[in-house]
VOBA-54925 format. One record per residue (C-alpha): residue number from 1; residue in three letters; x, y, z. Coordinates in nm, 4 decimals, m for minus. Example, Ala and Ser with C-alpha at 12.3 -4.5 7.8 and 13.67 -1.06 7.14 Angstrom:
2
PT  num  residuo         u         v         w
PT    1      ALA    1.2300   m0.4500    0.7800
PT    2      SER    1.3670   m0.1060    0.7140
END
This chain:
208
PT  num  residuo         u         v         w
PT    1      UNK   m1.0424    0.0028    1.7377
PT    2      UNK   m0.6934    0.0732    1.6084
PT    3      UNK   m0.4575    0.3343    1.7408
PT    4      UNK   m0.5741    0.6788    1.8465
PT    5      UNK   m0.5808    0.9495    1.5817
PT    6      UNK   m0.3395    1.2319    1.6618
PT    7      UNK   m0.3131    1.5875    1.5292
PT    8      UNK    0.0103    1.7825    1.4979
PT    9      UNK    0.0015    2.1518    1.4160
PT   10      UNK    0.3171    2.2884    1.2570
PT   11      UNK    0.4155    2.6117    1.0936
PT   12      UNK    0.1347    2.6600    0.8419
PT   13      UNK    0.0586    2.2860    0.8206
PT   14      UNK   m0.1476    2.0154    0.9867
PT   15      UNK   m0.0409    1.6524    1.0139
PT   16      UNK   m0.3179    1.4031    1.0909
PT   17      UNK   m0.1776    1.0670    1.1976
PT   18      UNK   m0.4456    0.8030    1.1397
PT   19      UNK   m0.2097    0.5307    1.2590
PT   20      UNK   m0.2853    0.1635    1.2066
PT   21      UNK   m0.6574    0.0936    1.2173
PT   22      UNK   m0.6775   m0.2731    1.1202
PT   23      UNK   m0.9650   m0.4556    1.2866
PT   24      UNK   m0.8638   m0.7214    1.5443
PT   25      UNK   m1.0341   m0.9988    1.3472
PT   26      UNK   m0.8397   m0.8968    1.0348
PT   27      UNK   m0.5176   m0.9192    1.2364
PT   28      UNK   m0.6174   m1.2692    1.3445
PT   29      UNK   m0.6616   m1.3565    0.9760
PT   30      UNK   m0.3129   m1.2237    0.8974
PT   31      UNK   m0.1650   m1.4303    1.1814
PT   32      UNK   m0.3456   m1.7410    1.0579
PT   33      UNK   m0.2150   m1.6864    0.7052
PT   34      UNK    0.1407   m1.6463    0.8375
PT   35      UNK    0.1187   m1.9658    1.0436
PT   36      UNK   m0.0208   m2.1730    0.7558
PT   37      UNK    0.2355   m2.0395    0.5087
PT   38      UNK    0.5222   m2.0948    0.7529
PT   39      UNK    0.3996   m2.4511    0.8092
PT   40      UNK    0.4118   m2.5170    0.4337
PT   41      UNK    0.7629   m2.3713    0.4183
PT   42      UNK    0.8692   m2.5934    0.7074
PT   43      UNK    0.7500   m2.9025    0.5197
PT   44      UNK    0.9667   m2.8024    0.2228
PT   45      UNK    1.2581   m2.7366    0.4559
PT   46      UNK    1.2331   m3.0758    0.6255
PT   47      UNK    1.2134   m3.2484    0.2896
PT   48      UNK    1.5324   m3.0757    0.1771
PT   49      UNK    1.7633   m3.2421    0.4322
PT   50      UNK    2.0328   m3.3324    0.3724
PT   51      UNK    2.0591   m3.0445    0.1245
PT   52      UNK    2.3878   m3.1667   m0.0213
PT   53      UNK    2.2414   m3.5052   m0.1155
PT   54      UNK    2.0962   m3.4034   m0.4537
PT   55      UNK    1.9750   m3.1040   m0.6494
PT   56      UNK    1.6070   m3.1699   m0.5669
PT   57      UNK    1.6813   m3.1232   m0.1977
PT   58      UNK    1.8594   m2.7991   m0.2734
PT   59      UNK    1.5599   m2.6728   m0.4708
PT   60      UNK    1.3254   m2.7700   m0.1847
PT   61      UNK    1.5446   m2.5765    0.0592
PT   62      UNK    1.5454   m2.2750   m0.1713
PT   63      UNK    1.1662   m2.2909   m0.2043
PT   64      UNK    1.1350   m2.2992    0.1751
PT   65      UNK    1.3525   m1.9893    0.2089
PT   66      UNK    1.1495   m1.8030   m0.0553
PT   67      UNK    0.8198   m1.8940    0.1138
PT   68      UNK    0.9509   m1.7807    0.4537
PT   69      UNK    1.0619   m1.4473    0.3077
PT   70      UNK    0.7365   m1.3946    0.1179
PT   71      UNK    0.5233   m1.4780    0.4229
PT   72      UNK    0.7250   m1.2437    0.6463
PT   73      UNK    0.7116   m0.9602    0.3924
PT   74      UNK    0.3363   m0.9958    0.3400
PT   75      UNK    0.2640   m1.0185    0.7131
PT   76      UNK    0.4797   m0.7231    0.8230
PT   77      UNK    0.3771   m0.4953    0.5352
PT   78      UNK    0.0065   m0.5410    0.6144
PT   79      UNK    0.0189   m0.5575    0.9939
PT   80      UNK    0.2291   m0.2448    1.0393
PT   81      UNK    0.1028   m0.0162    0.7650
PT   82      UNK    0.0197    0.3386    0.8763
PT   83      UNK   m0.1645    0.6267    0.7130
PT   84      UNK   m0.1157    1.0003    0.7541
PT   85      UNK   m0.2673    1.3151    0.6041
PT   86      UNK   m0.0509    1.6242    0.5616
PT   87      UNK   m0.2401    1.9461    0.4952
PT   88      UNK   m0.0415    2.2304    0.3406
PT   89      UNK   m0.1596    2.5696    0.2071
PT   90      UNK   m0.1674    2.4518   m0.1563
PT   91      UNK   m0.2025    2.0747   m0.1415
PT   92      UNK   m0.3047    1.7660    0.0538
PT   93      UNK   m0.0731    1.4686    0.0905
PT   94      UNK   m0.1902    1.1158    0.1686
PT   95      UNK    0.1010    0.9200    0.3135
PT   96      UNK    0.1104    0.5426    0.3490
PT   97      UNK    0.4068    0.3823    0.5249
PT   98      UNK    0.4929    0.0202    0.5950
PT   99      UNK    0.8218   m0.1444    0.7030
PT  100      UNK    0.9065   m0.1933    0.3331
PT  101      UNK    0.7444    0.0981    0.1518
PT  102      UNK    0.6750    0.4688    0.1703
PT  103      UNK    0.4136    0.6155   m0.0633
PT  104      UNK    0.3158    0.9827   m0.0861
PT  105      UNK    0.0301    1.1043   m0.3066
PT  106      UNK   m0.0141    1.4798   m0.3476
PT  107      UNK   m0.3365    1.6579   m0.4487
PT  108      UNK   m0.3826    2.0259   m0.5281
PT  109      UNK   m0.6653    2.1827   m0.3258
PT  110      UNK   m0.7917    2.3631   m0.6366
PT  111      UNK   m0.8785    2.0342   m0.8060
PT  112      UNK   m1.0099    1.8313   m0.5114
PT  113      UNK   m1.3821    1.7614   m0.5353
PT  114      UNK   m1.6285    1.7406   m0.2447
PT  115      UNK   m1.5191    1.5198    0.0438
PT  116      UNK   m1.7461    1.2201    0.0992
PT  117      UNK   m1.7902    0.9563    0.3661
PT  118      UNK   m1.8933    0.6135    0.2459
PT  119      UNK   m1.8386    0.4006    0.5565
PT  120      UNK   m1.8942    0.0343    0.4910
PT  121      UNK   m2.0969   m0.0207    0.1766
PT  122      UNK   m2.3978   m0.2438    0.2199
PT  123      UNK   m2.3519   m0.5830    0.0607
PT  124      UNK   m2.6098   m0.8429   m0.0313
PT  125      UNK   m2.6572   m1.0851    0.2580
PT  126      UNK   m2.5502   m1.4425    0.2075
PT  127      UNK   m2.8520   m1.6707    0.1338
PT  128      UNK   m2.7775   m1.8720    0.4484
PT  129      UNK   m2.7616   m1.5721    0.6825
PT  130      UNK   m2.9783   m1.6369    0.9871
PT  131      UNK   m3.0591   m1.9904    0.8761
PT  132      UNK   m3.0224   m2.2806    1.1140
PT  133      UNK   m2.8020   m2.4569    0.8570
PT  134      UNK   m2.5412   m2.1797    0.8438
PT  135      UNK   m2.3026   m2.3857    1.0559
PT  136      UNK   m1.9932   m2.2494    0.8848
PT  137      UNK   m2.0799   m1.8813    0.9215
PT  138      UNK   m2.0734   m1.8042    0.5489
PT  139      UNK   m2.2192   m1.4574    0.5959
PT  140      UNK   m1.9588   m1.3732    0.8617
PT  141      UNK   m1.6809   m1.4942    0.6310
PT  142      UNK   m1.8120   m1.2792    0.3441
PT  143      UNK   m1.8162   m0.9717    0.5672
PT  144      UNK   m1.4603   m1.0475    0.6784
PT  145      UNK   m1.3414   m1.0652    0.3181
PT  146      UNK   m1.5359   m0.7467    0.2413
PT  147      UNK   m1.3571   m0.5614    0.5245
PT  148      UNK   m1.0204   m0.7064    0.4256
PT  149      UNK   m1.0370   m0.5501    0.0790
PT  150      UNK   m1.2035   m0.2257    0.1851
PT  151      UNK   m1.0060    0.0714    0.0456
PT  152      UNK   m1.1085    0.3500    0.2812
PT  153      UNK   m1.4101    0.5288    0.4247
PT  154      UNK   m1.3343    0.8762    0.2898
PT  155      UNK   m1.3005    0.9809   m0.0704
PT  156      UNK   m1.2970    1.2708   m0.3127
PT  157      UNK   m1.2808    1.2944   m0.6904
PT  158      UNK   m0.9614    1.4249   m0.8430
PT  159      UNK   m0.9010    1.4567   m1.2163
PT  160      UNK   m1.1883    1.2232   m1.2935
PT  161      UNK   m1.0745    0.9531   m1.0513
PT  162      UNK   m1.1926    0.8593   m0.7035
PT  163      UNK   m0.9280    0.8880   m0.4309
PT  164      UNK   m1.0038    0.6634   m0.1316
PT  165      UNK   m0.8357    0.6953    0.2077
PT  166      UNK   m0.9076    0.6634    0.5790
PT  167      UNK   m0.9251    0.2852    0.6013
PT  168      UNK   m1.0778    0.1911    0.9361
PT  169      UNK   m1.1888    0.5505    1.0050
PT  170      UNK   m1.5579    0.5246    1.0888
PT  171      UNK   m1.8153    0.7971    1.1362
PT  172      UNK   m1.7348    0.8813    1.4996
PT  173      UNK   m1.3685    0.9447    1.4061
PT  174      UNK   m1.4341    1.0722    1.0559
PT  175      UNK   m1.6348    1.3672    1.1879
PT  176      UNK   m1.3450    1.4692    1.4125
PT  177      UNK   m1.0935    1.4345    1.1266
PT  178      UNK   m1.3087    1.6418    0.8932
PT  179      UNK   m1.3656    1.9117    1.1540
PT  180      UNK   m0.9880    1.9460    1.1954
PT  181      UNK   m0.9439    1.9634    0.8180
PT  182      UNK   m1.2090    2.2352    0.8003
PT  183      UNK   m1.0368    2.4225    1.0798
PT  184      UNK   m0.7176    2.4293    0.8765
PT  185      UNK   m0.8499    2.4643    0.5205
PT  186      UNK   m1.2198    2.5402    0.5439
PT  187      UNK   m1.2059    2.7762    0.2467
PT  188      UNK   m1.1151    2.4903    0.0090
PT  189      UNK   m1.2985    2.1888    0.1513
PT  190      UNK   m1.6522    2.1148    0.0327
PT  191      UNK   m1.8427    1.8384    0.2109
PT  192      UNK   m2.0814    1.5929    0.0524
PT  193      UNK   m2.4496    1.6024    0.1595
PT  194      UNK   m2.4151    1.2888    0.3751
PT  195      UNK   m2.2143    1.4804    0.6357
PT  196      UNK   m2.5263    1.6644    0.7563
PT  197      UNK   m2.6867    1.3352    0.8589
PT  198      UNK   m2.3641    1.2049    1.0171
PT  199      UNK   m2.3072    1.5141    1.2282
PT  200      UNK   m2.6752    1.5387    1.3211
PT  201      UNK   m2.6847    1.1768    1.4394
PT  202      UNK   m2.3799    1.2333    1.6580
PT  203      UNK   m2.5330    1.5483    1.8086
PT  204      UNK   m2.8413    1.3466    1.9053
PT  205      UNK   m2.6253    1.0692    2.0491
PT  206      UNK   m2.4190    1.3058    2.2596
PT  207      UNK   m2.7315    1.4911    2.3680
PT  208      UNK   m2.8769    1.1751    2.5146
END
């Protein structure tokens, strides 16, 4: 799922490139949204011809252009977003890049709390889950929406606030990421108690 995670060692730094880890079914949802929105814009555009006939046609043409631009911006910014972690001697940077934005958040190691893995939080099943009458797949749709708005599988507390990152990084990758972080800055990274169970389960899996 998603692109491979890569590690780049530099002079006294470690760059962890998490890449784009959007689930395939989420990408399908983004494509569907783009197609529907573009179809609406096309209707406005067709209604605007001839544009020079009156001011209502001109407004319809302008609305079509705005919808096209909005749909393209929303699609590209979500489909091609990438996440990186830059570990330096005194701080950790979480970098999020898309075709239209570049955001860097910096956190001092001295004030970073224990690192936790939350994975996908359990949600209450839809009442129709597993029922013969669940023709429309309500439970599947709820899970899709849940994954769409998921903020990240890793987090730590910083200055009284929770910092979430690692969207789409699940336990089998998260363990590798954390081991590399420990290799670079093990003296400052404290792991939450859940990591013992995660690492133990993977040891058993590999052993079999």
